[in-house]
C-alpha positions in Angstrom: 30.5 -111.8 5.9 29.6 -109.2 3.5 26.1 -108.1 6.0 28.7 -108.1 9.2 30.8 -105.8 7.1 28.4 -103.8 5.9 27.7 -103.2 9.2 30.1 -102.3 10.5 31.1 -99.4 8.0 27.5 -98.2 8.6 28.5 -97.8 12.3 31.5 -96.5 11.8 30.9 -94.2 9.9 28.5 -93.0 12.4 30.9 -92.8 15.1 33.7 -90.2 12.3 30.3 -87.5 11.6 29.9 -86.1 14.9 33.6 -86.3 14.9 34.1 -83.8 12.1 31.4 -82.1 12.7 33.3 -80.9 16.2 36.6 -80.9 14.3 35.2 -78.8 11.6 33.1 -76.6 14.5 36.6 -76.3 16.6 37.9 -74.9 13.1 35.4 -72.6 12.6 36.2 -71.7 16.3 39.6 -70.5 16.6 40.0 -66.4 15.6 42.3 -65.6 12.1 45.7 -64.6 14.9 47.9 -63.6 12.0 45.9 -62.6 9.2 43.3 -60.7 10.7 44.1 -56.8 11.5 42.2 -54.5 13.9 42.2 -50.4 13.5 41.2 -47.9 16.5 40.3 -44.6 16.1 40.8 -42.1 18.0 37.7 -40.5 18.2 34.1 -41.2 15.6 36.0 -38.1 12.9 34.8 -38.6 8.9 39.3 -38.1 8.7 39.6 -41.0 10.7 37.2 -43.0 8.9 38.7 -42.0 6.3 42.1 -43.7 7.1 40.7 -46.5 8.4 38.4 -47.0 5.0 41.3 -46.6 2.7 43.4 -49.2 5.1 40.9 -51.7 4.4 40.6 -51.3 0.6 44.2 -51.6 0.3 45.5 -54.7 2.7 44.5 -58.0 1.6 43.3 -59.5 4.6 40.1 -59.0 7.3 40.4 -55.2 8.7 38.3 -54.9 12.0 37.8 -51.0 12.5 36.1 -49.4 16.2 36.7 -46.4 17.9 39.2 -46.2 20.8 35.8 -45.8 22.9 34.4 -48.9 21.8 37.4 -50.5 22.5 37.3 -49.2 26.3 33.6 -49.4 26.2 33.0 -53.2 25.4 36.6 -54.3 27.5 37.7 -55.7 23.5 39.6 -58.3 23.3 43.0 -57.0 21.4 44.7 -60.3 21.3 43.3 -62.2 18.3 44.7 -59.5 16.8 48.7 -59.7 14.9 48.2 -55.7 13.2 46.8 -53.2 15.2 46.6 -49.8 13.8 46.0 -46.7 16.1 44.6 -44.1 14.5 45.1 -40.3 15.9 47.1 -40.3 18.5 44.9 -40.7 21.4 44.9 -44.3 20.4 48.0 -44.8 20.2 49.2 -43.5 23.9 46.6 -45.9 24.8 47.0 -49.0 23.0 50.5 -48.5 23.9 50.8 -50.5 27.2 47.0 -52.3 26.1 48.2 -54.9 23.6 50.3 -57.5 24.2 54.7 -56.7 23.5 54.7 -59.2 20.4 51.5 -57.7 18.7 52.7 -54.9 16.2 51.3 -51.4 16.4 51.0 -49.3 13.5 50.3 -45.4 14.9 48.7 -43.0 12.1 47.6 -39.4 10.8 49.6 -38.0 13.7 52.0 -35.5 14.0 56.0 -36.4 14.9 56.5 -35.0 17.9 53.6 -36.2 19.2 54.7 -39.5 18.4 58.2 -38.8 19.4 56.6 -37.0 22.7 54.6 -40.2 23.4 58.1 -42.5 22.9 59.8 -40.8 25.6 57.2 -40.8 28.3 57.0 -44.6 27.8 58.7 -46.6 30.3 57.9 -49.8 29.2 60.8 -49.6 26.1 60.2 -53.8 25.2 58.2 -52.2 22.3 60.6 -50.5 20.8 63.4 -52.8 21.5 62.2 -55.6 19.2 61.2 -52.9 17.1 57.2 -53.4 16.9 56.1 -49.7 16.4 55.9 -47.8 13.6 54.3 -44.6 12.5 53.2 -42.8 9.6 52.7 -38.8 10.2 50.5 -36.4 9.7 52.6 -34.0 8.8 55.5 -33.0 5.6 59.0 -32.8 5.9 60.6 -29.8 6.2 62.5 -30.2 2.9 59.1 -31.1 1.0 57.9 -27.6 2.4 61.0 -25.4 1.4 60.9 -26.9 -1.7 57.4 -26.0 -2.7 58.6 -22.5 -1.0 61.4 -22.1 -3.9 59.1 -23.6 -6.3 56.6 -21.0 -6.1 59.1 -18.3 -5.3 61.8 -19.0 -7.1 63.8 -15.5 -6.9 63.5 -15.8 -2.7 66.7 -15.1 -0.6 65.0 -15.4 3.1 62.1 -17.5 4.7 60.6 -16.8 8.5 58.8 -18.9 10.4 57.8 -18.7 14.2 58.3 -21.7 16.4 56.7 -22.8 19.7 57.3 -24.6 22.7 57.2 -28.0 21.1 58.8 -27.3 17.8 61.8 -25.3 19.2 63.7 -28.4 19.1 63.2 -28.1 15.0 65.8 -25.3 14.5 68.6 -27.0 13.1 66.1 -29.7 10.9 65.0 -26.5 9.7 68.0 -24.5 8.8 69.4 -28.0 7.3 66.5 -27.8 4.8 66.9 -24.4 4.4 70.5 -24.5 3.6 69.4 -27.1 0.8 67.5 -24.8 -1.0 69.4 -22.1 -0.5 67.1 -19.8 1.3 68.1 -17.9 4.5 66.4 -18.6 7.8 65.0 -16.3 10.9 62.8 -17.2 13.1 61.2 -16.9 16.5 60.2 -18.5 19.2 56.1 -17.5 20.4 55.3 -18.1 24.3 51.9 -18.4 25.0 52.4 -14.9 27.2 53.8 -13.0 24.2 51.9 -10.5 21.5 52.0 -11.9 18.2 52.0 -8.7 16.5 54.7 -7.5 18.1 57.3 -10.7 17.2 55.8 -11.4 14.0 55.1 -8.6 12.4 58.7 -7.2 11.5 60.3 -11.6 11.4 57.1 -11.0 8.2 58.6 -7.7 7.0 61.9 -8.4 7.1 61.6 -11.7 4.9 60.8 -12.8 1.5 59.0 -16.0 2.6 56.8 -16.8 5.7 56.4 -21.0 6.5 54.1 -21.8 8.9 54.1 -24.6 11.2 51.3 -26.8 12.9 52.7 -26.5 16.0 49.7 -26.5 18.3 50.8 -23.8 21.2 52.1 -21.5 18.2 48.8 -21.6 15.5 45.9 -21.4 17.9 42.9 -19.8 16.2 44.1 -15.9 16.7 47.9 -16.3 15.3 46.7 -18.2 12.5 44.5 -15.5 11.9 46.8 -12.8 12.8 49.7 -14.3 10.6 47.2 -13.9 7.5 46.3 -11.2 8.0 50.4 -9.3 8.8 51.5 -11.3 5.5 49.3 -10.0 3.6 49.8 -6.6 4.3 53.3 -7.0 4.3 53.1 -8.4 0.8 54.3 -11.9 1.5 53.9 -15.7 0.6 52.5 -17.4 3.3 54.0 -21.1 2.9 50.6 -23.0 4.7 50.4 -26.3 6.2 47.1 -27.2 5.5 44.5 -27.7 3.1 42.6 -25.2 4.8 45.2 -22.4 5.9 45.5 -22.3 2.3 41.5 -22.1 1.7 41.7 -19.1 4.7 44.2 -16.9 2.7 48.0 -18.7 3.0 49.3 -18.9 -1.1 50.4 -23.0 -0.9 50.6 -25.8 1.0 51.7 -29.0 0.0 49.2 -32.2 2.3 48.5 -35.4 2.2 44.9 -36.6 2.6 43.3 -39.4 5.1 43.1 -41.7 2.2 47.5 -40.8 0.9 48.3 -41.5 4.6 45.8 -44.8 4.9 47.2 -46.2 2.0 51.2 -46.3 3.1 49.8 -47.3 6.5 48.6 -50.4 4.5 51.4 -51.0 2.6 53.6 -51.4 5.5 50.9 -54.0 7.1 51.2 -55.7 3.4 55.0 -55.6 3.7 54.5 -56.5 7.8 52.4 -59.5 6.9 55.3 -60.4 4.0 57.5 -61.5 6.8 59.2 -57.7 6.4 60.2 -56.2 9.4 58.4 -53.0 10.6 60.3 -49.9 9.6 60.8 -46.5 11.1 58.4 -44.1 11.1 58.1 -41.9 8.3 56.7 -38.8 7.1 53.8 -39.7 4.0 54.8 -40.6 1.4 52.0 -39.4 -0.9 51.2 -35.5 -0.5 49.0 -33.0 -2.8 49.4 -29.5 -3.8 46.9 -27.2 -2.3 47.6 -23.3 -4.0 45.2 -20.3 -3.7 44.4 -18.5 -7.0 43.2 -14.9 -5.6 46.3 -15.1 -3.0 48.4 -15.4 -6.1 46.9 -12.8 -8.2 46.7 -10.9 -5.0 50.7 -10.9 -5.1 50.8 -10.9 -8.5 52.3 -14.1 -8.8 52.3 -16.3 -11.6 51.7 -19.6 -9.8 52.6 -23.4 -11.8 48.8 -25.0 -11.8 48.7 -27.5 -8.3 49.0 -30.7 -10.4 52.4 -29.5 -12.1 53.6 -28.3 -8.3 52.9 -31.7 -7.2 54.4 -33.5 -9.8 57.8 -31.7 -9.2 58.0 -32.0 -6.0 57.5 -35.9 -6.9 60.0 -35.8 -9.3 62.5 -33.7 -6.7 61.9 -36.6 -4.4 63.4 -39.4 -7.0 
């Protein structure tokens, strides 16, 4: 009886091993649907890649990074990912209808106006109604920009700006932000057919500050150079909207790096993984200030350090 029982156990053992092996292989083949993240870059560029690297560094779950071109050329399967990040406007536009409505879409590193226009033109509103989309904007809130303007020019009374076809509807937001900083706002709307010198020269001359806005329809290379030239000639401080614009001659700007926007995007993903609902689209919460000392010296302005200005802005937003 002992020999027969041992033989039976031996046979049973060899029957179970293949079953366990098959089961183990099946488990390994199941994609981690509810844990992994997919980051899709609008194109292969250094800034987009930095956003992706920051997301990878600040999320606990595995993150795969592909370009939009790779996604389309290889017919990449997106169904295995619950959290999908579109870095840049092109990726957000393409992924909106491509992925399932139940999959969460995070649009990151794109202008607010671009994101709002994307939502407005989408016929299928299911994703919006389900709260399965959010965004981290590239641009800064007007209140933050004008607070910076007030910090570098505390005695200023008036601020001027030029709007374009894309940003002209933002005038009420600008007026509210200016009122909060006790600044009187003057503005003009530039059309593509306008002569920028004729419109900008009197606008800048009659203001204490000029705020440049990231509207591509207004601030192309030619117009941006004229604004720098006129403000320099009129000795009017120019508040920029990017680090490069300050390097070109603007006095100061508040901006967010790709790494900072990637970190914020990762934090939203982590909250969603923990069970939180997606928040409303939001401005960058991490930011830096850059200044141009040469511009400050030419304007005879004693400007605080970049770190001091950044810290003061952060304290005002707490």
